[in-house]
C-alpha positions in Angstrom: -12.6 17.7 -22.9 -13.6 14.6 -24.9 -14.4 11.2 -23.5 -11.2 9.9 -25.1 -9.0 12.2 -23.0 -10.9 11.7 -19.7 -9.0 9.8 -17.0 -11.6 7.8 -15.0 -10.6 7.0 -11.4 -12.6 4.7 -9.1 -12.5 5.3 -5.4 -14.3 3.9 -2.4 -17.8 5.5 -2.0 -18.2 5.4 1.8 -17.1 4.2 5.1 -13.6 4.1 6.6 -12.1 3.0 3.3 -13.4 6.2 1.7 -12.2 8.3 4.6 -8.7 6.8 4.6 -8.4 7.1 0.9 -9.4 10.8 1.0 -6.8 11.4 3.7 -4.1 9.8 1.7 -4.9 11.6 -1.6 -5.3 14.9 0.2 -1.8 14.5 1.7 -0.5 13.6 -1.7 -1.9 16.9 -3.2 -4.7 15.0 -5.0 -7.7 16.3 -3.0 -11.0 14.9 -4.3 -13.8 17.3 -5.1 -17.3 15.7 -4.5 -20.4 18.0 -4.6 -22.1 16.1 -1.8 -21.9 12.6 -0.2 -24.8 11.4 -2.3 -23.1 12.2 -5.6 -21.2 9.3 -7.2 -19.1 11.4 -9.6 -16.4 13.9 -8.6 -13.0 15.1 -9.8 -9.4 15.8 -8.8 -8.5 19.4 -9.7 -4.7 18.5 -9.7 -5.4 16.2 -12.6 -7.4 18.2 -15.1 -9.6 16.0 -17.2 -10.0 13.4 -14.4 -13.4 12.0 -13.4 -13.8 10.2 -10.1 -16.4 7.5 -9.8 -17.3 6.4 -6.3 -17.8 2.6 -6.0 -17.8 -0.2 -3.6 -14.2 -1.5 -3.1 -15.1 -4.9 -4.6 -16.7 -3.3 -7.6 -13.6 -1.2 -8.3 -11.7 -4.4 -9.2 -14.4 -5.4 -11.7 -14.6 -1.8 -13.2 -10.8 -1.8 -13.8 -10.9 -5.3 -15.2 -13.6 -4.5 -17.8 -12.1 -1.1 -18.7 -15.0 0.9 -17.3 -12.4 2.9 -15.3 -8.7 3.5 -15.9 -7.4 3.6 -12.4 -8.7 2.5 -9.0 -7.7 2.3 -5.4 -8.9 -0.7 -3.5 -7.7 -3.6 -1.3 -5.0 -6.0 -2.5 -7.1 -8.7 -0.9 -10.0 -7.9 -3.3 -7.7 -7.7 -6.3 -6.3 -11.1 -5.5 -9.7 -12.6 -4.9 -11.7 -11.1 -7.8 -8.9 -10.2 -10.3 -6.4 -13.0 -10.0 -7.1 -14.2 -13.6 -7.8 -10.8 -15.1 -5.0 -9.9 -17.6 -6.3 -6.3 -17.9 -5.6 -5.5 -14.3 -2.1 -4.0 -13.6 -1.1 -3.6 -10.0 0.6 -0.2 -10.3 1.5 0.6 -6.6 1.2 -2.5 -4.4 1.2 -0.7 -1.1 -0.2 2.8 -0.5 0.6 2.6 3.2 -2.8 2.2 4.8 -5.6 -0.4 5.3 -3.0 -3.1 6.2 -4.5 -6.4 7.2 -3.9 -10.2 6.8 -6.2 -12.8 5.3 -5.9 -15.7 7.9 -7.3 -19.1 8.6 -8.6 -19.2 12.2 -9.8 -22.2 14.2 -11.6 -22.6 17.6 -9.1 -22.0 20.4 -10.2 -25.2 22.2 -8.9 -27.4 19.3 -5.7 -28.0 21.2 -4.5 -30.8 19.0 -4.6 -28.6 15.9 -1.6 -26.3 15.8 -0.5 -26.2 12.2 -2.0 -26.3 8.7 -0.7 -29.8 8.4 -2.7 -30.8 11.5 -5.8 -29.3 9.8 -5.1 -31.3 6.7 -5.2 -34.5 8.8 -8.3 -33.4 10.6 -10.1 -32.9 7.2 -9.2 -36.5 6.4 -10.7 -37.6 9.7 -13.8 -35.6 9.1 -14.2 -37.2 5.7 -13.9 -40.7 7.1 -16.6 -39.7 9.6 -18.9 -38.8 6.7 -18.6 -35.0 6.5 -16.4 -32.2 5.2 -14.5 -29.6 7.1 -16.8 -26.5 6.8 -15.0 -23.2 6.0 -16.8 -19.9 6.3 -15.3 -17.1 4.1 -15.9 -14.2 1.8 -12.8 -15.2 -0.2 -13.7 -18.5 -1.9 -11.0 -18.3 -4.7 -8.1 -17.6 -2.4 -9.3 -20.0 0.3 -9.8 -22.9 -2.2 -6.3 -22.4 -3.7 -4.7 -22.1 -0.3 -6.3 -25.2 1.2 -5.6 -27.4 -1.8 -2.0 -26.2 -1.9 -1.6 -27.2 1.8 -3.1 -30.7 1.5 -6.5 -29.8 2.9 -8.5 -31.7 0.3 -11.8 -32.4 2.0 -13.7 -29.3 2.8 -16.8 -27.3 1.8 -17.1 -23.6 1.6 -19.8 -21.8 3.5 -20.8 -18.4 2.2 -21.1 -15.8 4.9 -22.2 -12.2 5.4 -21.7 -10.0 8.4 -19.5 -11.2 11.3 -17.8 -14.4 10.0 -16.0 -14.7 13.4 -19.3 -15.9 14.9 -19.7 -18.8 12.5 -18.0 -21.6 14.5 -19.9 -20.6 17.7 -23.2 -20.5 15.8 -22.5 -24.0 14.5 -22.6 -23.4 10.7 -18.9 -23.6 10.1 -15.9 -25.3 11.7 -13.2 -22.7 10.8 -13.1 -19.3 9.1 -10.9 -17.5 6.6 -11.2 -13.8 7.1 -9.3 -10.5 7.3 -7.7 -9.5 10.5 -5.8 -6.3 11.5 -5.0 -6.9 15.2 -6.4 -10.3 16.0 -8.5 -8.8 18.8 -11.8 -9.8 17.2 -10.6 -13.3 16.7 -9.6 -13.6 20.3 -12.9 -12.1 21.5 -14.7 -14.9 19.5 -12.4 -17.6 21.0 -10.5 -18.2 17.7 -6.8 -18.4 16.9 -4.8 -18.3 13.7 -3.4 -21.7 12.9 0.4 -21.8 12.4 1.0 -21.4 8.7 -2.5 -20.0 8.3 -1.7 -16.6 6.7 -3.1 -16.6 3.2 -2.2 -13.1 2.2 -0.8 -9.8 3.5 -3.0 -7.0 2.1 -3.3 -3.2 2.0 -4.7 -0.4 -0.2 -3.2 -0.5 -3.6 -3.5 1.3 -6.9 -4.5 -0.7 -9.9 -4.8 0.3 -13.6 -6.5 -0.9 -16.7 -3.8 -1.9 -19.2 -6.3 -1.7 -22.1 -7.6 1.8 -21.5 -4.8 3.8 -19.9 -2.7 3.6 -23.0 -5.5 4.5 -25.5 -4.2 8.0 -25.9 -1.0 9.9 -25.0 -3.2 12.5 -23.1 -4.8 9.9 -20.9 -1.4 8.2 -20.2 0.0 11.6 -19.2 -2.9 12.2 -16.8 -2.3 8.8 -15.3 1.3 9.7 -14.9 0.4 12.8 -12.8 -1.8 10.7 -10.5 0.7 7.9 -10.1 3.8 10.1 -9.6 2.1 12.1 -6.8 1.0 8.9 -5.1 4.3 7.2 -5.4 6.4 10.2 -4.3 4.1 10.8 -1.3 4.4 7.1 -0.3 8.2 7.2 -0.7 8.6 10.4 1.3 7.1 8.8 4.5 10.2 6.7 4.8 12.6 9.6 4.9 13.5 12.5 7.2 15.4 15.7 6.3 17.9 16.7 9.0 19.5 20.2 9.1 22.1 21.2 11.6 24.6 24.0 12.3 28.1 22.3 12.4 31.4 23.9 13.5 34.4 23.2 11.5 37.4 24.5 9.5 36.1 23.8 6.0 33.4 22.1 4.0 35.8 19.2 3.3 36.4 18.6 7.0 32.6 18.5 7.7 32.0 16.3 4.7 34.6 13.8 5.8 32.9 13.4 9.1 29.4 13.0 7.8 30.5 10.5 5.1 32.5 8.5 7.6 29.2 6.6 8.3 27.7 5.9 4.9 24.3 4.9 6.4 24.0 8.3 7.9 25.4 10.4 5.0 22.2 11.0 3.2 20.8 9.7 -0.1 23.7 11.1 -2.2 25.8 12.7 0.5 25.4 15.9 2.6 24.7 19.4 1.4 27.0 21.8 3.1 26.9 25.6 3.0 28.7 28.3 5.0 26.8 30.1 7.7 27.3 33.8 7.8 27.6 34.8 11.5 25.4 37.5 12.9 28.4 39.0 14.7 32.1 38.5 15.5 33.0 34.8 16.2 36.2 32.8 16.4 34.6 29.7 14.8 33.4 28.9 11.4 29.9 27.3 11.1 28.3 25.4 8.3 24.8 24.3 7.6 24.6 20.6 6.9 21.5 18.9 5.4 21.1 15.2 5.0 18.2 13.0 4.0 18.1 9.7 5.9 15.7 6.8 6.3 13.3 7.0 9.2 15.0 4.1 10.9 18.4 5.9 11.0 17.0 9.2 12.3 18.4 9.2 15.9 21.7 7.7 14.8 22.1 10.5 12.3 21.3 13.1 14.9 23.9 11.6 17.3 26.4 11.5 14.4 26.0 15.2 13.9 26.0 15.9 17.7 29.4 14.2 18.0 31.1 17.2 16.3 29.3 19.8 18.3 26.3 20.4 16.1 23.6 22.7 17.3 20.1 23.8 16.1 19.3 20.4 14.7 15.9 20.3 13.0 14.1 17.4 11.4 11.3 17.5 8.9 9.5 15.0 6.6 9.5 15.8 2.9 6.2 16.2 1.2 7.4 14.1 -1.8 10.4 12.0 -2.7 10.7 11.7 -6.5 13.2 9.2 -7.9 15.0 9.7 -11.2 12.1 8.0 -12.8 8.8 6.8 -11.6 9.2 3.1 -11.6 5.4 2.6 -11.0 4.5 4.7 -14.1 7.3 3.3 -16.3 6.1 -0.3 -15.7 2.5 0.6 -16.4 3.4 2.7 -19.4 5.3 -0.3 -20.9 2.4 -2.7 -20.2 -0.2 -0.3 -21.6 1.7 0.5 -24.7 2.3 -3.1 -25.3 -1.4 -3.8 -24.9 -2.5 -0.9 -27.3 0.4 -0.8 -29.6 0.8 3.0 -28.9 4.2 4.6 -28.6 4.4 6.9 -25.6 4.9 10.4 -26.7 3.3 9.8 -30.1 
């Protein structure tokens, strides 16, 4: 296959990011083949013509931005920090459902007079009058600078940091920190707390695309569609449950009226109802009813079916949930074709 029709996909090369991405893609039917952990090139058999490049999560943003790769999975925090002014980056699926965290501003817990971001703004003024800036340790200088200025914290200096940023205030080389937090435990262990109004960003793993390269050929765009549709449908399926039950009744219409009496529990488009052929003589008619409901309505839907004497109620999670059209792909297709001038299907 020619280079023109190769779909280049960048994934995390190692660590928990790589492990979680592998698990997600495998569950979506997009298992990654990698000859050995030291190899930095692999492929995804489900997408013939794909080439996987294993990179650091931060580098994935730059690779997509400069068109070295067509698709990439990385953190939305990194996209926001390193790709905020990159017009070539298209966020195709914002939330893949894992690696959730928040970028937060944390202060020493003994700063009892500082409760809100407005209090911190006043403190920065007091520090300036005393002849110094508020020192902020972070690995996210762009997001931090924009956030602080937007909230009136005008007098500060950024402190570059590597390793455990949470230790910076205790070690004395910073006053406050801006860093990622998943549970807040590490912050508390280091005697830090998140200031009220101090959440800069909610982040998670996301799928990004290069507008300038994905649409360079119909073949590449079609390969991108395969990858995107599998990811999107797998992500959507996690929010739904399929309930099947044996329901007694006189007719399909009678069963349908009961199920539809609560629209929240009636399925995506309504119930599927079919007669059950009894294994032996019986004085009752039975029907198999299948509904698809959101995860949050699962027990309500089960009770709704129980209320008319249902038995044999089973629940499963669908492997995929495809919509009438992939919104993620349609949006990327339009952006890519506008960028390249190509007409999809040409």
